[in-house]
C-alpha positions in Angstrom: -58.1 58.5 6.7 -56.6 58.4 3.2 -55.4 62.0 3.7 -53.6 61.0 6.9 -51.9 58.0 5.1 -51.0 60.3 2.2 -49.4 62.8 4.7 -47.5 60.0 6.5 -46.3 58.7 3.1 -45.1 62.1 2.0 -43.3 62.5 5.3 -41.6 59.1 5.1 -40.8 59.7 1.5 -39.3 63.1 2.2 -37.3 61.6 5.0 -35.9 58.8 2.8 -35.0 61.3 0.1 -33.2 63.4 2.7 -31.2 60.4 4.0 -30.4 59.3 0.4 -29.1 62.7 -0.5 -27.0 62.9 2.7 -25.5 59.5 2.0 -24.8 60.3 -1.6 -23.4 63.7 -0.7 -20.9 62.0 1.8 -19.9 59.5 -0.9 -19.5 62.3 -3.4 -17.2 64.2 -1.0 -15.2 61.0 -0.4 -14.9 60.4 -4.1 -13.8 64.0 -4.7 -11.1 63.6 -2.0 -9.9 60.4 -3.6 -9.7 62.1 -7.0 -7.7 65.0 -5.5 -5.3 62.6 -3.9 -4.9 60.7 -7.1 -4.3 63.9 -9.1 -1.6 65.1 -6.6 0.2 61.7 -6.9 0.1 62.0 -10.7 1.4 65.5 -10.6 4.3 64.4 -8.5 5.0 61.4 -10.8 4.9 63.5 -13.9 7.1 66.2 -12.3 9.7 63.5 -11.8 9.1 62.3 -15.3 9.4 65.8 -16.8 12.7 66.2 -14.9 13.9 62.9 -16.2 13.0 63.9 -19.8 14.7 67.2 -19.5 17.9 65.6 -18.2 17.7 63.0 -20.9 17.3 65.7 -23.6 20.3 67.6 -22.2 22.5 64.4 -22.3 21.4 63.8 -25.9 22.3 67.3 -26.9 25.8 67.0 -25.2 26.4 63.8 -27.1 25.3 65.2 -30.4 27.7 68.2 -29.9 30.5 65.7 -29.2 29.7 64.0 -32.5 29.8 67.4 -34.3 33.1 68.3 -32.6 34.5 64.9 -33.7 33.4 65.6 -37.3 35.0 69.1 -37.2 38.2 67.6 -36.0 38.5 64.4 -38.1 36.3 65.3 -41.1 34.3 62.1 -41.1 33.1 59.3 -38.8 30.8 56.3 -38.7 28.5 54.6 -36.2 31.2 52.4 -34.7 33.5 55.3 -34.0 30.7 57.3 -32.5 29.7 54.3 -30.3 33.3 54.2 -29.0 33.4 57.9 -28.5 30.2 58.1 -26.5 30.4 54.6 -24.9 27.0 53.6 -26.3 25.7 50.9 -28.6 26.2 51.1 -32.3 22.4 51.4 -32.7 22.2 54.4 -30.3 25.1 56.0 -32.1 23.3 55.4 -35.4 20.2 57.1 -34.0 22.2 60.2 -33.0 23.8 60.3 -36.4 20.4 59.9 -38.0 19.0 62.8 -36.0 21.8 65.0 -37.0 21.3 64.1 -40.6 17.6 64.9 -40.4 18.4 68.2 -38.8 20.6 69.0 -41.8 23.9 69.2 -39.9 25.6 66.2 -41.4 25.3 64.0 -44.4 25.7 60.4 -45.1 28.5 59.0 -47.2 27.7 55.6 -48.7 24.5 53.6 -49.1 24.0 51.0 -46.4 25.8 48.8 -43.9 29.0 49.2 -42.0 30.6 51.1 -44.9 28.3 54.1 -44.3 30.1 57.2 -43.0 29.1 60.7 -42.1 30.5 64.2 -42.7 29.5 67.8 -41.9 27.4 69.5 -44.5 
């Protein structure tokens, strides 16, 4: 009698394990599909972001070349003149000038404030 109950218990247990694995396998496949979809969305978003960053870098380089051309033509400039030239804020113009200075293409004339100018090295 105990042997029969043991066999029935093993059979029921095996059946429950089989059902549990089937359910978890289905949930696992659904989760994998959700992850694939999420990954594809992120790829599309980052592709757009990469394109934006590339375009932004191109615009920045064109603007820095305009600054260098202006310096070749006029000899010196300042953040206000660059802001007018590029139609950007003084702060943005200052950042471009600062980048060119860090790259070693121009040098600062003066110490601080609105009296600071820049010339080619």
